[in-house]
N, C-alpha and C positions, 0 to 999 in steps of 0.2 A: 567697363572693358580695359581702358589704359591703365587704372590703377591696378587690375589682377596682373597686368602684363609686368607690369612694374615690381609688382610682388613677388612675381617668378623669375624675374631678372636678378633679383637682390638673392632669392634663396639660391641661384645657381651660381652667383657671385660667393655666398655663403660657403656654399659645398665646394666649388674649386680653393677657396682661402684654405679651406678647411683639410683637404687634400694635400694639397702643398706642403702646408705647415706638417701634418702627420706622417710623410711619406718622403717628400724628397730630402734626400741626403745633407744638403747644403742650408736648410732653413732651421734658423734658430728661434723662431717664433715660438715653440713650445718649451724652449729649453736649450741651453748648448751642450753639445758632445764633442767627443774628441774626433777629430776629422785627420787633418794634417797642419803642419806649420808650414811657416816659412822657413823651412831648411833645404834648399835645393840639394838634390845630391842623395837624400834621404829616402827611401824605401821601405815600407812594412808589408810584408807579405802576410796576408790573414786568408787564412780559410774558415768556411762557412759550412755547416749542417752533418759534419762527421762526430764520434770517430766511424772509418768505414774500413770495417776487417781486411778487404780486399787490395784496395786502393791509397789508404792512410799509411802503409807499411813502406808501398813504395814510394809515395811522398818523400817519407822520412830519409829512404836512402839517398834521394836527389838531393834534401836539404842538407843531409851531413855531407855530402860528397864536395859540396861547398862551402861548408862548415857554418851555413846559415841556420839561424833560429827564426822562427815563425809564430806568430798568434793563432791558434785555435778557437773558433766560437763555436762550442758543442751542444748538441742537441742532450738533453738530460738522459731519456730514457736510452739514448744509445750509448751514453757513457756506462750506465749502468749494465747493459748487457756486454761490454768489452773493457772491464779495468784493467786489466793488462796491458792493451794497447795505451790507455789513457796512460796509465804509470810511465811507462816506456817515454810517451812524450813528454813528461812533465820532467822524467828523469833526463831527456835529452837537451833540457834547458828551452824547450818552447813556452811561450807562455799560454795557459790555458783560460779560456772565457766562457761567459755562460751566454747560450743562446736560446734558452726556455725548457721546459720539459718537453715541451710538444709541437714547437713551432708553430702558436697560433697568430694571428694578426693583432697584435696589442693595442691598436687603435679601436679595435673593435669586442674588445675583450674586458669583463666586469673587474672593478678593482680586485677584489678577494681573488677573484683567479690568475691576475696578473701578478699577486705578491707570491701566491702558491709555485706558479711555473717558475719564478725567478728565486726562490728561498729554494724550494726542493732540488733545483739544479746546483745550485752553490753549494748545499751541503753535500750532494752527491759527489762533487767534484772535488771538494775539500778532502772528505773520507777517503776519497781513492787516493789522491795525491800527499795529503798531509801538508797542503799548501794554500794561502787563502788566494780566492779568485775574486782577481780585483778588476777586471773588466766586463761588460756587457752589449751584446749588441741585439737589438729588436731584428725579430724575422722582419723579411721585407724592409726593413727600415721603419716599421709603422709605429708609432706612438704617440702618446698623450702628454701632458705636462705631469698625471699622476704617475704615468710608467715611468719617465725618468728620475721623479722623486722616491718613488719605492726603489730604484734601483740603488739612488745613492744612499738612502738610508740601512739599506742590505750590504754597504760596504762597496759599494760598483760603480765605478764610471762609466757612463754610457758612450758608446763608440759607433760611429757613423763609416763613411768612407768616402774617396770623391776620385777612385779608379775600378771600375767595375764594367763587364760586359755580361749578355746572356750565355755567359760560359756552361749553364747548367741544361742548355738545350742545345748549343751549336756543335756538332759532330768534328769539326775543324779547329784542331789545335794550333795551327799557324794563326788562323783568322781570329783567333781568341787573343793571341801573342801579338799579333801586330796591331789591333785595335786598343789593346792594353799599352803597347808601346808609343802610338800615339798621344795616349792621354800623358801617360809617364814624360814625356818628351816636351809637351805641351807646357805641363804644370814645371817643369825644371826651368823652361824660357821665364816663366813668369814669375821664378823665384820661388815656388812652392816643392815640398817635398809629395811624395805619393802614397796613400793607404790604399792598397789595393785588394779588391776582394775576390777569389777565385772559393771554387766549391770543390773539399774533398768527400762531400757525402751528399746523400739528397732527402729532403724532411718525408718525404713520400714512402721509403724503403730504404734499410739497413746496408745492404750491399749494390747499390746504384753503380752504373758502370761512370765513373769518370775518367779515365783512360784522357779525353781530350784535355780536359781541367789542368792533369797532373804533368804531362807533357807539356803544355802549354807553361806551366810554373816551369820547368825545366829549361826552356827556352827563355825566359826573362831572366833565370839565373846566369845563362851562358852569355847573355847579350851585358848584363849589368853588374855582374860580381865584381870587374876588373876596375870599373868606374865609380860606382856608386856602392852608399853605406847601406846596408842591409839591417835594420832595426826591429825589434819587438818594443810596443807600444807604452811600456815604461820608459823610452827614452825620451817621449812626446809629455810627458807629464811634467 
């Protein structure tokens, strides 16, 4: 009986360890990824799950009003559906990143499909923009060692984050911004930059409402544009 309980406990610990390694953005157990360097005062605005034909253009206007460039991690089949919008973003100087073709949990995805998700998206984005895709962010942050190796073999650096809230389900832009500001300020006091995640799209549908997230991005820009340096991820390589 006790041996059985011990085995169950060991399995539980192993499952917990795998979940931490596979999902926690600060874990390096399965391999390194860009998160944020010790450069207080620098902020990277990154946006996932777009492009979104309704809300991404409004976000681009807000970014342009502050002369700030961001990094956009795009879902491949949305990019294929909105090539003119993707091209507009690249031409405005924003960094375009790979967020897979269909947004699966890559920690639970077969290796051959992982490669197809990443390669198909990279090829689509490069055909649209005429520029190399240099960065990859796994959906949900979920990865295994082979996922990160595959990204690197395809010429892309894996990227995670250190400042995110549940903006995709929070209806309050003020609350989203306040929570992110708390993280940004905390990291700055400890000597770190902030790699901020917001969502301009949603992986379940192309035109999902992202007004709270886009408004929150504007609040962050208003708060930090005169005191911090906004960068794209190439500044941290």
